N, C-alpha and C positions, 0 to 999 in steps of 0.2 A: 242270272243278271243279264239285262238287255245288252245289245252291242254298245250302246251309249247310255250312261246313267248319270244324271246330275244329282249330287248328294253331298251330305256332310259325312265325313268319315274320320275314324281315329287312326292315326299313323305313327309309326316309329321310323325315323330316318335311318336307313341302312348305310347309304353312301351317296356321294354326289360327284359329278365330273363335269368339267367345262365342255361346252358344245358351241361350235362356231365362235364368233367374235364376242358376243355379248350374252349368250344364253347358257343354260345349264340343264343337265339331266340329273334328276334326283330320284333315287329309288327308295320307296317306303315299303315297310310291311304294314298293311292295313288290316284292321280287324274284320272288315266287311268283305274285302275282295282279294285278300292275300297280298303277295308281292306285286307291286306295280311300279313302272317307270313313268315319271312325270317330266314333261317338257316345261321349263320355266323360262319364258321369254324375258329377256332383259335382266336376268338375275345377276349378271356381272357388271351392270351399269352402276355408276356411283349414285347413291341415294335411292336404290331400289327399295320399294316400300315393304316388301316381304322378307328382307334379308335376315332379320332375326328369327323368322319362322322356318328357315331352311338351313340354319347353322348345323354343323355336325353335332350329333347326339341330342337332337331335338325330338320332341314327341308332342302330341296333342290332337286337337280336333281341327279339321280343315274343311273347306268348301271347294268342290271342284267337279270335274267331269271325268268319270271312270270309263275308259274304253275297254272293251273285252279283249281286243287283240292289239291295237296300235297304242301309241303313246297316250297317256292321260294328261290332264291339266289341273292345276291348282289355281283357284281364283283368289282365295284369301285364307289366312290363318285365323281361325275363330278363337281358339284358346290353346296357346302353345307354351311350352316350357322346355328347358334343356337340363341335362345332367351336368351340373356345374362342376362338381368335383372330378368327374371323368374327363371333362373337357380340359381341365387345368392340370391334370396329372398324367404324364406320358405313359406311366406304367399301367394305370387304370385304363387309359385310352387303349393301350395295346390289348389288354384282356377283353374289353368290351368289343373292340373291332373284330377280334378273332371269333367271339361268340356270334356276333351278327353275321360274319362270313360263313360260319357253319350253318346257321339257319338258312342263309341265302342259297347255299349249294344243296341243302338237304331236301328242298321242296321246289316243285315247279312254280313258275310265275302264274298269277291269276287264279290260284286255287286257295280258297279260304282255309286258314289254319288257326282257328280261334284259340285252341289250346296253346299253341306255340306263340301266338301273339301275347297271351297272358303270361306265359313262362318267360319270354324275352323281356317283357315289361318288368316283371318281378326281378329277373336277374340283373338288369341294369340298375334298377332302384336299389337293390341290395348292395351292389358294388359301389354305387354313388354314396350310400349311407355308411360305408366303412366295413362291410362284411368282407371277409377274406376273398379276394378275386380268384385265387387259385381254386378254392373250394367251389365257388359258383361255376367256374369254368369246367371243373371236373363233372359236376352234376349235369350240366348241359351236354357235355361230350358223351357221357354214359347214356343219358336218356335219348339222345339223337341217333344212337347206333342203329336202332330198328328202322329208322327212316332211310338209312343207307343199305338196308338189306342184311345187316349184321345184327343178330339178336343173341348174344351169349346167354347161356343158361346160368342164371344167378340165383334162382330160387332154392336150388338144392343140387345134389350130385347129378351131373349130366348122364351118368351111367346107371345108377340105381335109384336116384330120386331122394335119398336120405337127406335130412336137413339138420341132424343133431350131432354131426361129427365135425372134426377139423377139415378145412377145405384148402385147396390150392387151385390156381388157374391153369387150365390146359388148353392151348390153342388147338391141339389135335382133336380134342373132344368138344370144342366149341363152348367152353365155359368152365364152371367149377366141377371139380371131382373131389370126392371125399377121401379120407385117409385110407380107407379099405382098397382104394384103386390107385393110390399114388404109384405103385409099382408098374402100372400099365403105361405110364408116360415118363420116360427118362428126361424129357425136355420140359417138364412142367416148370413153372416160374419160381417156385419156392417162396411164395409170398407169406408174410407173417399174418396171423389171424386178425390183427387190428386193421390191416389193409383190406383184408377180405370183408371185414365188418362194414367198413365205410363204402367199399365197392357195392355191396348189397344194399346198404341204406340209401346211398345216392341214386340208385336205380329207380327208387320208388318215391322219393321225397317230393313234396309239393313246394315249389319255391315261394308260392304265395303264403305259405304257412311257416316258412323257415325263419328262425331267429338267428342269433350268432352261433357259429360252429367253430370249435377249436380243434384243429387237427395238427398233430406234431409234424415237424419238418421231415422226419424219416418216412412217415406214412404218406405225406404229400409227394415225396420223391418216388416212392414205390408206385403210387397211383399214376404219377406222370410217366414213369417208365412203361407201365402196363398199357395205358391209353395211347401213348405214342406208338407202341408196338401194334396194337389193334388197328389204329387208324392207318398205319403204314402198310401192314401186311394184309389185313382183311378188308378195310374200307378202300384203301388205295388212293386217298386224296392227299395232296401236299399244297396247302394254302400259303400264299405269300404272307398273310396276316399271322399265321402260326410261326413261320420262319422269323418274322420280325419280333414276335413275342419271345421266341427262344433267344434271339440275339440280345434283347433287352434284359432278360433274366441272367444271361451269361455275364453281362456288365455288372450285375449286382453281386456276383460271387466274390 
């Protein structure tokens, strides 16, 4: 892409923040140019004509100028919509915000990531349509691990490669180990086989082809424990959006 490109682009609004007295900075994941920060002059003024186009949880097609290095600019929203149910439900809002935060920190700005544009679009659509947000969040967390340089072995046993035996998760061996090697790791996580099944399935599932998925509460709790441990110990990130999500879920107990 040239240093400055006037173009129509598809975007998913990641977040926005106030800038100076009347302006706003809005970050989009674009299909064409990756993550870009846009300067929106006058966005906080009363009656701003594009206000509906830059509401939280908005997506669509925009016209603007994409700069390779500096702030970019939006001239108009050509065809935009927003995830209404996510916008109106604080719990769905928390899950969606966490997923978008993960995508934001997983990739550098200004690098096209068309696969994850499509995955994020599908994830938000599914949550907005009533699919279990915990499941969608788990899928995104698992599939983003490789982008953080953490790629657990989930295809088979990390030691012998077998795929036909019971498994458990071993941090020491970086993924699954089969029952023949359970004795090698006294600190394996002792996960049940249903949790292992969904862990493996979620690592390869295409969100664009996902229907409804029913996962019982015990399995979801086990997946949550495992993924929290991986993200804390191996990835090493601690997002404010995740802390807020945890607080929201604590209130529901």
